[in-house]
PDB file of N, H, CA, C and O in Angstrom:
ATOM      1  N   UNK A   1    -128.584  27.066  99.650  1.00  0.00           N
ATOM      2  CA  UNK A   1    -127.307  26.948 100.326  1.00  0.00           C
ATOM      3  C   UNK A   1    -127.121  25.483 100.694  1.00  0.00           C
ATOM      4  O   UNK A   1    -127.999  24.888 101.319  1.00  0.00           O
ATOM      5  N   UNK A   2    -126.024  24.911 100.327  1.00  0.00           N
ATOM      6  H   UNK A   2    -125.310  25.394  99.820  1.00  0.00           H
ATOM      7  CA  UNK A   2    -125.809  23.493 100.567  1.00  0.00           C
ATOM      8  C   UNK A   2    -125.119  23.306 101.927  1.00  0.00           C
ATOM      9  O   UNK A   2    -124.460  24.199 102.458  1.00  0.00           O
ATOM     10  N   UNK A   3    -125.307  22.128 102.437  1.00  0.00           N
ATOM     11  H   UNK A   3    -125.843  21.403 102.005  1.00  0.00           H
ATOM     12  CA  UNK A   3    -124.713  21.760 103.727  1.00  0.00           C
ATOM     13  C   UNK A   3    -123.183  21.653 103.628  1.00  0.00           C
ATOM     14  O   UNK A   3    -122.468  21.949 104.585  1.00  0.00           O
ATOM     15  N   UNK A   4    -122.699  21.225 102.461  1.00  0.00           N
ATOM     16  H   UNK A   4    -123.281  20.984 101.684  1.00  0.00           H
ATOM     17  CA  UNK A   4    -121.268  21.078 102.291  1.00  0.00           C
ATOM     18  C   UNK A   4    -120.581  22.458 102.331  1.00  0.00           C
ATOM     19  O   UNK A   4    -119.521  22.586 102.944  1.00  0.00           O
ATOM     20  N   UNK A   5    -121.150  23.475 101.702  1.00  0.00           N
ATOM     21  H   UNK A   5    -122.011  23.370 101.204  1.00  0.00           H
ATOM     22  CA  UNK A   5    -120.601  24.803 101.750  1.00  0.00           C
ATOM     23  C   UNK A   5    -120.596  25.377 103.138  1.00  0.00           C
ATOM     24  O   UNK A   5    -119.656  26.071 103.524  1.00  0.00           O
ATOM     25  N   UNK A   6    -121.640  25.096 103.898  1.00  0.00           N
ATOM     26  H   UNK A   6    -122.404  24.532 103.584  1.00  0.00           H
ATOM     27  CA  UNK A   6    -121.736  25.543 105.276  1.00  0.00           C
ATOM     28  C   UNK A   6    -120.654  24.892 106.133  1.00  0.00           C
ATOM     29  O   UNK A   6    -120.045  25.552 106.974  1.00  0.00           O
ATOM     30  N   UNK A   7    -120.416  23.605 105.921  1.00  0.00           N
ATOM     31  H   UNK A   7    -120.911  23.069 105.237  1.00  0.00           H
ATOM     32  CA  UNK A   7    -119.374  22.906 106.681  1.00  0.00           C
ATOM     33  C   UNK A   7    -118.009  23.483 106.342  1.00  0.00           C
ATOM     34  O   UNK A   7    -117.168  23.621 107.229  1.00  0.00           O
ATOM     35  N   UNK A   8    -117.769  23.822 105.086  1.00  0.00           N
ATOM     36  H   UNK A   8    -118.452  23.710 104.365  1.00  0.00           H
ATOM     37  CA  UNK A   8    -116.477  24.390 104.673  1.00  0.00           C
ATOM     38  C   UNK A   8    -116.279  25.754 105.318  1.00  0.00           C
ATOM     39  O   UNK A   8    -115.182  26.090 105.764  1.00  0.00           O
ATOM     40  N   UNK A   9    -117.369  26.547 105.363  1.00  0.00           N
ATOM     41  H   UNK A   9    -118.260  26.274 105.000  1.00  0.00           H
ATOM     42  CA  UNK A   9    -117.281  27.845 106.007  1.00  0.00           C
ATOM     43  C   UNK A   9    -117.007  27.721 107.519  1.00  0.00           C
ATOM     44  O   UNK A   9    -116.223  28.479 108.089  1.00  0.00           O
ATOM     45  N   UNK A  10    -117.663  26.767 108.129  1.00  0.00           N
ATOM     46  H   UNK A  10    -118.301  26.151 107.666  1.00  0.00           H
ATOM     47  CA  UNK A  10    -117.474  26.541 109.575  1.00  0.00           C
ATOM     48  C   UNK A  10    -116.023  26.099 109.849  1.00  0.00           C
ATOM     49  O   UNK A  10    -115.402  26.537 110.817  1.00  0.00           O
ATOM     50  N   UNK A  11    -115.508  25.236 108.990  1.00  0.00           N
ATOM     51  H   UNK A  11    -116.012  24.880 108.204  1.00  0.00           H
ATOM     52  CA  UNK A  11    -114.133  24.768 109.162  1.00  0.00           C
ATOM     53  C   UNK A  11    -113.154  25.920 108.994  1.00  0.00           C
ATOM     54  O   UNK A  11    -112.209  26.049 109.774  1.00  0.00           O
ATOM     55  N   UNK A  12    -113.371  26.767 107.973  1.00  0.00           N
ATOM     56  H   UNK A  12    -114.139  26.662 107.340  1.00  0.00           H
ATOM     57  CA  UNK A  12    -112.467  27.902 107.749  1.00  0.00           C
ATOM     58  C   UNK A  12    -112.541  28.889 108.912  1.00  0.00           C
ATOM     59  O   UNK A  12    -111.524  29.430 109.344  1.00  0.00           O
ATOM     60  N   UNK A  13    -113.738  29.113 109.408  1.00  0.00           N
ATOM     61  H   UNK A  13    -114.564  28.673 109.057  1.00  0.00           H
ATOM     62  CA  UNK A  13    -113.902  30.036 110.553  1.00  0.00           C
ATOM     63  C   UNK A  13    -113.209  29.465 111.789  1.00  0.00           C
ATOM     64  O   UNK A  13    -112.529  30.190 112.515  1.00  0.00           O
ATOM     65  N   UNK A  14    -113.385  28.165 112.024  1.00  0.00           N
ATOM     66  H   UNK A  14    -113.938  27.576 111.434  1.00  0.00           H
ATOM     67  CA  UNK A  14    -112.763  27.547 113.202  1.00  0.00           C
ATOM     68  C   UNK A  14    -111.255  27.599 113.069  1.00  0.00           C
ATOM     69  O   UNK A  14    -110.565  27.868 114.053  1.00  0.00           O
ATOM     70  N   UNK A  15    -110.722  27.352 111.886  1.00  0.00           N
ATOM     71  H   UNK A  15    -111.282  27.134 111.086  1.00  0.00           H
ATOM     72  CA  UNK A  15    -109.277  27.401 111.672  1.00  0.00           C
ATOM     73  C   UNK A  15    -108.721  28.811 111.890  1.00  0.00           C
ATOM     74  O   UNK A  15    -107.654  28.978 112.479  1.00  0.00           O
ATOM     75  N   UNK A  16    -109.464  29.840 111.402  1.00  0.00           N
ATOM     76  H   UNK A  16    -110.331  29.704 110.923  1.00  0.00           H
ATOM     77  CA  UNK A  16    -109.068  31.211 111.621  1.00  0.00           C
ATOM     78  C   UNK A  16    -109.044  31.564 113.089  1.00  0.00           C
ATOM     79  O   UNK A  16    -108.122  32.228 113.562  1.00  0.00           O
ATOM     80  N   UNK A  17    -110.083  31.110 113.827  1.00  0.00           N
ATOM     81  H   UNK A  17    -110.832  30.570 113.443  1.00  0.00           H
ATOM     82  CA  UNK A  17    -110.134  31.381 115.255  1.00  0.00           C
ATOM     83  C   UNK A  17    -109.016  30.683 116.016  1.00  0.00           C
ATOM     84  O   UNK A  17    -108.484  31.239 116.976  1.00  0.00           O
ATOM     85  N   UNK A  18    -108.655  29.477 115.604  1.00  0.00           N
ATOM     86  H   UNK A  18    -109.088  29.025 114.824  1.00  0.00           H
ATOM     87  CA  UNK A  18    -107.575  28.759 116.259  1.00  0.00           C
ATOM     88  C   UNK A  18    -106.226  29.471 116.012  1.00  0.00           C
ATOM     89  O   UNK A  18    -105.396  29.570 116.916  1.00  0.00           O
ATOM     90  N   UNK A  19    -106.025  29.953 114.797  1.00  0.00           N
ATOM     91  H   UNK A  19    -106.699  29.872 114.063  1.00  0.00           H
ATOM     92  CA  UNK A  19    -104.806  30.694 114.490  1.00  0.00           C
ATOM     93  C   UNK A  19    -104.729  31.984 115.308  1.00  0.00           C
ATOM     94  O   UNK A  19    -103.675  32.339 115.836  1.00  0.00           O
ATOM     95  N   UNK A  20    -105.880  32.684 115.403  1.00  0.00           N
ATOM     96  H   UNK A  20    -106.736  32.395 114.974  1.00  0.00           H
ATOM     97  CA  UNK A  20    -105.935  33.897 116.205  1.00  0.00           C
ATOM     98  C   UNK A  20    -105.625  33.596 117.666  1.00  0.00           C
ATOM     99  O   UNK A  20    -104.855  34.313 118.307  1.00  0.00           O
ATOM    100  N   UNK A  21    -106.228  32.537 118.186  1.00  0.00           N
ATOM    101  H   UNK A  21    -106.853  31.955 117.666  1.00  0.00           H
ATOM    102  CA  UNK A  21    -106.003  32.160 119.591  1.00  0.00           C
ATOM    103  C   UNK A  21    -104.534  31.831 119.814  1.00  0.00           C
ATOM    104  O   UNK A  21    -103.958  32.240 120.822  1.00  0.00           O
ATOM    105  N   UNK A  22    -103.920  31.103 118.896  1.00  0.00           N
ATOM    106  H   UNK A  22    -104.387  30.771 118.077  1.00  0.00           H
ATOM    107  CA  UNK A  22    -102.511  30.744 119.027  1.00  0.00           C
ATOM    108  C   UNK A  22    -101.654  32.012 119.016  1.00  0.00           C
ATOM    109  O   UNK A  22    -100.759  32.155 119.849  1.00  0.00           O
ATOM    110  N   UNK A  23    -101.909  32.909 118.106  1.00  0.00           N
ATOM    111  H   UNK A  23    -102.636  32.792 117.429  1.00  0.00           H
ATOM    112  CA  UNK A  23    -101.113  34.134 118.020  1.00  0.00           C
ATOM    113  C   UNK A  23    -101.333  35.001 119.267  1.00  0.00           C
ATOM    114  O   UNK A  23    -100.389  35.605 119.775  1.00  0.00           O
ATOM    115  N   UNK A  24    -102.562  35.062 119.754  1.00  0.00           N
ATOM    116  H   UNK A  24    -103.329  34.571 119.342  1.00  0.00           H
ATOM    117  CA  UNK A  24    -102.796  35.824 120.982  1.00  0.00           C
ATOM    118  C   UNK A  24    -102.072  35.235 122.179  1.00  0.00           C
ATOM    119  O   UNK A  24    -101.492  35.970 122.978  1.00  0.00           O
ATOM    120  N   UNK A  25    -102.100  33.911 122.310  1.00  0.00           N
ATOM    121  H   UNK A  25    -102.571  33.314 121.660  1.00  0.00           H
ATOM    122  CA  UNK A  25    -101.404  33.250 123.424  1.00  0.00           C
ATOM    123  C   UNK A  25     -99.883  33.481 123.339  1.00  0.00           C
ATOM    124  O   UNK A  25     -99.244  33.794 124.343  1.00  0.00           O
ATOM    125  N   UNK A  26     -99.325  33.329 122.163  1.00  0.00           N
ATOM    126  H   UNK A  26     -99.844  33.075 121.347  1.00  0.00           H
ATOM    127  CA  UNK A  26     -97.884  33.395 122.027  1.00  0.00           C
ATOM    128  C   UNK A  26     -97.352  34.815 121.989  1.00  0.00           C
ATOM    129  O   UNK A  26     -96.223  35.047 122.421  1.00  0.00           O
ATOM    130  N   UNK A  27     -98.118  35.775 121.491  1.00  0.00           N
ATOM    131  H   UNK A  27     -99.036  35.587 121.140  1.00  0.00           H
ATOM    132  CA  UNK A  27     -97.601  37.133 121.328  1.00  0.00           C
ATOM    133  C   UNK A  27     -98.027  38.094 122.421  1.00  0.00           C
ATOM    134  O   UNK A  27     -97.393  39.128 122.629  1.00  0.00           O
ATOM    135  N   UNK A  28     -99.117  37.748 123.130  1.00  0.00           N
ATOM    136  H   UNK A  28     -99.632  36.908 122.961  1.00  0.00           H
ATOM    137  CA  UNK A  28     -99.659  38.698 124.133  1.00  0.00           C
ATOM    138  C   UNK A  28     -99.652  38.059 125.536  1.00  0.00           C
ATOM    139  O   UNK A  28     -99.045  38.592 126.465  1.00  0.00           O
ATOM    140  N   UNK A  29    -100.319  36.937 125.670  1.00  0.00           N
ATOM    141  H   UNK A  29    -100.812  36.504 124.915  1.00  0.00           H
ATOM    142  CA  UNK A  29    -100.551  36.395 127.014  1.00  0.00           C
ATOM    143  C   UNK A  29     -99.268  35.847 127.647  1.00  0.00           C
ATOM    144  O   UNK A  29     -98.978  36.190 128.793  1.00  0.00           O
ATOM    145  N   UNK A  30     -98.501  35.025 126.966  1.00  0.00           N
ATOM    146  H   UNK A  30     -98.737  34.746 126.036  1.00  0.00           H
ATOM    147  CA  UNK A  30     -97.298  34.452 127.554  1.00  0.00           C
ATOM    148  C   UNK A  30     -96.247  35.514 127.911  1.00  0.00           C
ATOM    149  O   UNK A  30     -95.698  35.458 129.011  1.00  0.00           O
ATOM    150  N   UNK A  31     -95.942  36.485 127.024  1.00  0.00           N
ATOM    151  H   UNK A  31     -96.388  36.531 126.131  1.00  0.00           H
ATOM    152  CA  UNK A  31     -95.028  37.532 127.469  1.00  0.00           C
ATOM    153  C   UNK A  31     -95.549  38.337 128.650  1.00  0.00           C
ATOM    154  O   UNK A  31     -94.775  38.699 129.536  1.00  0.00           O
ATOM    155  N   UNK A  32     -96.839  38.621 128.678  1.00  0.00           N
ATOM    156  H   UNK A  32     -97.468  38.327 127.958  1.00  0.00           H
ATOM    157  CA  UNK A  32     -97.398  39.347 129.799  1.00  0.00           C
ATOM    158  C   UNK A  32     -97.292  38.564 131.084  1.00  0.00           C
ATOM    159  O   UNK A  32     -96.986  39.138 132.129  1.00  0.00           O
ATOM    160  N   UNK A  33     -97.542  37.247 131.038  1.00  0.00           N
ATOM    161  H   UNK A  33     -97.791  36.780 130.190  1.00  0.00           H
ATOM    162  CA  UNK A  33     -97.379  36.414 132.217  1.00  0.00           C
ATOM    163  C   UNK A  33     -95.932  36.331 132.658  1.00  0.00           C
ATOM    164  O   UNK A  33     -95.661  36.303 133.859  1.00  0.00           O
ATOM    165  N   UNK A  34     -94.984  36.290 131.715  1.00  0.00           N
ATOM    166  H   UNK A  34     -95.204  36.312 130.740  1.00  0.00           H
ATOM    167  CA  UNK A  34     -93.591  36.213 132.094  1.00  0.00           C
ATOM    168  C   UNK A  34     -93.162  37.493 132.776  1.00  0.00           C
ATOM    169  O   UNK A  34     -92.461  37.433 133.786  1.00  0.00           O
ATOM    170  N   UNK A  35     -93.557  38.658 132.262  1.00  0.00           N
ATOM    171  H   UNK A  35     -94.126  38.707 131.442  1.00  0.00           H
ATOM    172  CA  UNK A  35     -93.226  39.962 132.877  1.00  0.00           C
ATOM    173  C   UNK A  35     -93.875  40.037 134.248  1.00  0.00           C
ATOM    174  O   UNK A  35     -93.240  40.487 135.202  1.00  0.00           O
ATOM    175  N   UNK A  36     -95.113  39.611 134.367  1.00  0.00           N
ATOM    176  H   UNK A  36     -95.628  39.246 133.592  1.00  0.00           H
ATOM    177  CA  UNK A  36     -95.802  39.671 135.660  1.00  0.00           C
ATOM    178  C   UNK A  36     -95.139  38.756 136.686  1.00  0.00           C
ATOM    179  O   UNK A  36     -95.019  39.124 137.855  1.00  0.00           O
ATOM    180  N   UNK A  37     -94.710  37.573 136.262  1.00  0.00           N
ATOM    181  H   UNK A  37     -94.807  37.274 135.313  1.00  0.00           H
ATOM    182  CA  UNK A  37     -94.068  36.624 137.189  1.00  0.00           C
ATOM    183  C   UNK A  37     -92.725  37.193 137.681  1.00  0.00           C
ATOM    184  O   UNK A  37     -92.469  37.189 138.885  1.00  0.00           O
ATOM    185  N   UNK A  38     -91.880  37.672 136.789  1.00  0.00           N
ATOM    186  H   UNK A  38     -92.088  37.675 135.811  1.00  0.00           H
ATOM    187  CA  UNK A  38     -90.595  38.193 137.180  1.00  0.00           C
ATOM    188  C   UNK A  38     -90.790  39.472 138.020  1.00  0.00           C
ATOM    189  O   UNK A  38     -90.101  39.678 139.019  1.00  0.00           O
ATOM    190  N   UNK A  39     -91.714  40.300 137.610  1.00  0.00           N
ATOM    191  H   UNK A  39     -92.274  40.132 136.799  1.00  0.00           H
ATOM    192  CA  UNK A  39     -91.971  41.532 138.393  1.00  0.00           C
ATOM    193  C   UNK A  39     -92.483  41.248 139.789  1.00  0.00           C
ATOM    194  O   UNK A  39     -92.049  41.896 140.741  1.00  0.00           O
ATOM    195  N   UNK A  40     -93.388  40.303 139.940  1.00  0.00           N
ATOM    196  H   UNK A  40     -93.740  39.776 139.167  1.00  0.00           H
ATOM    197  CA  UNK A  40     -93.881  40.002 141.268  1.00  0.00           C
ATOM    198  C   UNK A  40     -92.819  39.330 142.136  1.00  0.00           C
ATOM    199  O   UNK A  40     -92.782  39.539 143.348  1.00  0.00           O
ATOM    200  N   UNK A  41     -91.969  38.535 141.525  1.00  0.00           N
ATOM    201  H   UNK A  41     -91.999  38.365 140.540  1.00  0.00           H
ATOM    202  CA  UNK A  41     -90.856  37.961 142.311  1.00  0.00           C
ATOM    203  C   UNK A  41     -89.898  39.065 142.770  1.00  0.00           C
ATOM    204  O   UNK A  41     -89.441  39.045 143.913  1.00  0.00           O
ATOM    205  N   UNK A  42     -89.594  40.011 141.907  1.00  0.00           N
ATOM    206  H   UNK A  42     -89.965  40.027 140.979  1.00  0.00           H
ATOM    207  CA  UNK A  42     -88.735  41.122 142.252  1.00  0.00           C
ATOM    208  C   UNK A  42     -89.350  41.964 143.377  1.00  0.00           C
ATOM    209  O   UNK A  42     -88.659  42.377 144.308  1.00  0.00           O
ATOM    210  N   UNK A  43     -90.606  42.198 143.276  1.00  0.00           N
ATOM    211  H   UNK A  43     -91.167  41.862 142.520  1.00  0.00           H
ATOM    212  CA  UNK A  43     -91.315  42.949 144.335  1.00  0.00           C
ATOM    213  C   UNK A  43     -91.260  42.211 145.644  1.00  0.00           C
ATOM    214  O   UNK A  43     -91.019  42.819 146.687  1.00  0.00           O
ATOM    215  N   UNK A  44     -91.480  40.900 145.616  1.00  0.00           N
ATOM    216  H   UNK A  44     -91.676  40.406 144.769  1.00  0.00           H
ATOM    217  CA  UNK A  44     -91.438  40.108 146.840  1.00  0.00           C
ATOM    218  C   UNK A  44     -90.062  40.142 147.472  1.00  0.00           C
ATOM    219  O   UNK A  44     -89.954  40.259 148.693  1.00  0.00           O
ATOM    220  N   UNK A  45     -88.993  40.042 146.667  1.00  0.00           N
ATOM    221  H   UNK A  45     -89.081  39.947 145.675  1.00  0.00           H
ATOM    222  CA  UNK A  45     -87.641  40.111 147.202  1.00  0.00           C
ATOM    223  C   UNK A  45     -87.376  41.494 147.789  1.00  0.00           C
ATOM    224  O   UNK A  45     -86.760  41.617 148.848  1.00  0.00           O
ATOM    225  N   UNK A  46     -87.840  42.525 147.103  1.00  0.00           N
ATOM    226  H   UNK A  46     -88.340  42.425 146.243  1.00  0.00           H
ATOM    227  CA  UNK A  46     -87.605  43.894 147.591  1.00  0.00           C
ATOM    228  C   UNK A  46     -88.316  44.122 148.919  1.00  0.00           C
ATOM    229  O   UNK A  46     -87.742  44.724 149.827  1.00  0.00           O
ATOM    230  N   UNK A  47     -89.543  43.657 149.045  1.00  0.00           N
ATOM    231  H   UNK A  47     -90.009  43.168 148.308  1.00  0.00           H
ATOM    232  CA  UNK A  47     -90.311  43.828 150.295  1.00  0.00           C
ATOM    233  C   UNK A  47     -89.637  43.004 151.395  1.00  0.00           C
ATOM    234  O   UNK A  47     -89.517  43.464 152.531  1.00  0.00           O
ATOM    235  N   UNK A  48     -89.200  41.794 151.063  1.00  0.00           N
ATOM    236  H   UNK A  48     -89.298  41.420 150.140  1.00  0.00           H
ATOM    237  CA  UNK A  48     -88.517  40.956 152.058  1.00  0.00           C
ATOM    238  C   UNK A  48     -87.251  41.639 152.575  1.00  0.00           C
ATOM    239  O   UNK A  48     -86.978  41.627 153.775  1.00  0.00           O
ATOM    240  N   UNK A  49     -86.470  42.244 151.647  1.00  0.00           N
ATOM    241  H   UNK A  49     -86.692  42.253 150.672  1.00  0.00           H
ATOM    242  CA  UNK A  49     -85.224  42.894 152.065  1.00  0.00           C
ATOM    243  C   UNK A  49     -85.497  44.178 152.854  1.00  0.00           C
ATOM    244  O   UNK A  49     -84.661  44.593 153.657  1.00  0.00           O
ATOM    245  N   UNK A  50     -86.642  44.804 152.640  1.00  0.00           N
ATOM    246  H   UNK A  50     -87.321  44.467 151.988  1.00  0.00           H
ATOM    247  CA  UNK A  50     -86.982  45.950 153.466  1.00  0.00           C
ATOM    248  C   UNK A  50     -87.240  45.518 154.891  1.00  0.00           C
ATOM    249  O   UNK A  50     -86.917  46.255 155.822  1.00  0.00           O
ATOM    250  N   UNK A  51     -87.815  44.344 155.087  1.00  0.00           N
ATOM    251  H   UNK A  51     -88.077  43.745 154.330  1.00  0.00           H
ATOM    252  CA  UNK A  51     -88.112  43.814 156.430  1.00  0.00           C
ATOM    253  C   UNK A  51     -86.897  43.196 157.061  1.00  0.00           C
ATOM    254  O   UNK A  51     -86.562  43.505 158.204  1.00  0.00           O
ATOM    255  N   UNK A  52     -86.224  42.316 156.325  1.00  0.00           N
ATOM    256  H   UNK A  52     -86.497  42.065 155.396  1.00  0.00           H
ATOM    257  CA  UNK A  52     -85.143  41.493 156.902  1.00  0.00           C
ATOM    258  C   UNK A  52     -83.758  42.112 156.730  1.00  0.00           C
ATOM    259  O   UNK A  52     -82.796  41.624 157.324  1.00  0.00           O
ATOM    260  N   UNK A  53     -83.633  43.154 155.949  1.00  0.00           N
ATOM    261  H   UNK A  53     -84.414  43.551 155.466  1.00  0.00           H
ATOM    262  CA  UNK A  53     -82.315  43.757 155.718  1.00  0.00           C
ATOM    263  C   UNK A  53     -81.643  43.149 154.512  1.00  0.00           C
ATOM    264  O   UNK A  53     -82.081  42.113 154.012  1.00  0.00           O
ATOM    265  N   UNK A  54     -80.565  43.789 154.029  1.00  0.00           N
ATOM    266  H   UNK A  54     -80.209  44.631 154.435  1.00  0.00           H
ATOM    267  CA  UNK A  54     -79.902  43.320 152.839  1.00  0.00           C
ATOM    268  C   UNK A  54     -79.210  41.968 153.101  1.00  0.00           C
ATOM    269  O   UNK A  54     -78.912  41.638 154.249  1.00  0.00           O
ATOM    270  N   UNK A  55     -78.960  41.196 152.048  1.00  0.00           N
ATOM    271  H   UNK A  55     -79.203  41.464 151.115  1.00  0.00           H
ATOM    272  CA  UNK A  55     -78.266  39.928 152.226  1.00  0.00           C
ATOM    273  C   UNK A  55     -76.803  40.112 152.575  1.00  0.00           C
ATOM    274  O   UNK A  55     -76.214  41.160 152.308  1.00  0.00           O
ATOM    275  N   UNK A  56     -76.226  39.089 153.172  1.00  0.00           N
ATOM    276  H   UNK A  56     -76.704  38.238 153.388  1.00  0.00           H
ATOM    277  CA  UNK A  56     -74.816  39.151 153.513  1.00  0.00           C
ATOM    278  C   UNK A  56     -74.637  38.927 154.999  1.00  0.00           C
ATOM    279  O   UNK A  56     -75.603  38.817 155.755  1.00  0.00           O
ATOM    280  N   UNK A  57     -73.357  38.860 155.405  1.00  0.00           N
ATOM    281  H   UNK A  57     -72.573  38.949 154.791  1.00  0.00           H
ATOM    282  CA  UNK A  57     -73.122  38.641 156.829  1.00  0.00           C
ATOM    283  C   UNK A  57     -73.509  39.874 157.643  1.00  0.00           C
ATOM    284  O   UNK A  57     -73.429  40.990 157.129  1.00  0.00           O
ATOM    285  N   UNK A  58     -73.906  39.711 158.838  1.00  0.00           N
ATOM    286  H   UNK A  58     -73.970  38.804 159.256  1.00  0.00           H
ATOM    287  CA  UNK A  58     -74.244  40.894 159.676  1.00  0.00           C
ATOM    288  C   UNK A  58     -73.019  41.759 159.925  1.00  0.00           C
ATOM    289  O   UNK A  58     -71.902  41.259 160.058  1.00  0.00           O
ATOM    290  N   UNK A  59     -73.241  43.034 159.983  1.00  0.00           N
ATOM    291  H   UNK A  59     -74.149  43.441 159.874  1.00  0.00           H
ATOM    292  CA  UNK A  59     -72.115  43.931 160.241  1.00  0.00           C
ATOM    293  C   UNK A  59     -71.747  43.919 161.693  1.00  0.00           C
ATOM    294  O   UNK A  59     -72.628  43.942 162.552  1.00  0.00           O
ATOM    295  N   UNK A  60     -70.455  43.883 161.999  1.00  0.00           N
ATOM    296  H   UNK A  60     -69.739  43.864 161.301  1.00  0.00           H
ATOM    297  CA  UNK A  60     -69.975  43.875 163.374  1.00  0.00           C
ATOM    298  C   UNK A  60     -69.748  45.326 163.823  1.00  0.00           C
ATOM    299  O   UNK A  60     -69.071  46.100 163.146  1.00  0.00           O
ATOM    300  N   UNK A  61     -70.308  45.664 164.939  1.00  0.00           N
ATOM    301  H   UNK A  61     -70.858  45.035 165.489  1.00  0.00           H
ATOM    302  CA  UNK A  61     -70.139  47.019 165.441  1.00  0.00           C
ATOM    303  C   UNK A  61     -69.112  47.063 166.521  1.00  0.00           C
ATOM    304  O   UNK A  61     -68.834  48.131 167.066  1.00  0.00           O
TER     305      UNK A  61
END
């Protein structure tokens, strides 16, 4: 087994892993983080409104 063939295999494996990592980040991780961010913001607003009441001017009695 030659060293040149081993280097070519290592380069091909590294390139495959980089492509897999890129696809995982763009197709799985970033959408999941976006959904988690928007969902947690919505939850925080919902909990805040349960404590502080709905937005708008106070109702006059």
